[in-house]
N, C-alpha and C positions, 0 to 999 in steps of 0.2 A: 308497640313499643319494641325498639331493638337495641342492641349493644353495639356502640361504636368504640373501637380501640384507637387511641391517636398512634402515630408512629413512635413517640416518645413512650408511651406505655407499652406497646409492643416491645420496644427495645429493653425497657426496664424488666419486663417478664423474662425476655431472653437472658438478659445479665443475671439475675436471680437464678433462674435455672442452670446456667452454666457454672455459677459460682458452686452451688449445692451438688452439681452432677460431679466435680472433681472430687468432693469428698465422700458422697453417697448417693448413687444414681436413685435408689429407692425414694429416699428423702426429697430429691430434686423433683420427681414426678409426683409425689404426695403433695408438696408445695405448690407445684403448677396447677394440679387438679383443684386443689382447694381455693385457690386464688379464682380460678375461671368458674368454679361453682358458686362462688361468692358472688361474681358478676351475673351470673344468671338469675339469682335472687333478686337482684335489682330490677329485673324485668316485671316481677310482679309486684314489688315493694320499692319503688324508685327513691322514696323520701324516707327510708329506714334509717339511713345514717344522719348523724348530726351534722350542721354546716360545719365546715373547716375554719374556725377563727384565723388561722394564720394567712388563710386566703380571703378574707372579708372584703379587701379593697379591690378584688377582681370583679369584673363585669358581671360574670354569671355566679350564681349562687353553688359554689364548690362545696361538695359533702366528702367525708371521709369514713369509709367502712373498714373498721379494724378486723382483720383476718390472720389466720394461722398464730393462735395464742398470743395475738398483739405484736407479731414481729413486722407485720406489713400493713399497709393502708392503701385502700383503693381510692384514689382521688377522683371525682367525677362531679358532673352536672348533668341536668336534665334540660332537654331543650327539644321542641317540636317532635314530641313522641320519641326521642332517642335519649339513652343514657350514654353520655359520652365519657369514657374513662380516659383521663388526662395523663396519670400517673400510677405507677405502683410504687409507692414509697417505703423504702425500708426505715422501720421506726428507730433504728439505732444511729441514724444520720443526725447531725445538728438540725433541729427544727427550723432554724433560720434559713436554711437552704431549700426548705420547701417552696 
């Protein structure tokens, strides 16, 4: 099993880091580390998170793991021995945009 970050997920993570770095670089690193550590947990327990109901119409069973005190979600699916992270979602956004 391995983790695959899509281009969009990596960009999401970069945007989150850049946003918090302007305010507090220590917090930016803390958030980055927690998100990446949460992704690593998925290697051992890929089905730990519930299916994301807002993405039920997609071909793959997308799941969402809530991280960093509920501020972010790792949106992912499992396929052929890979955990594919498609988005790092900021939970303050309109859920319709997911």
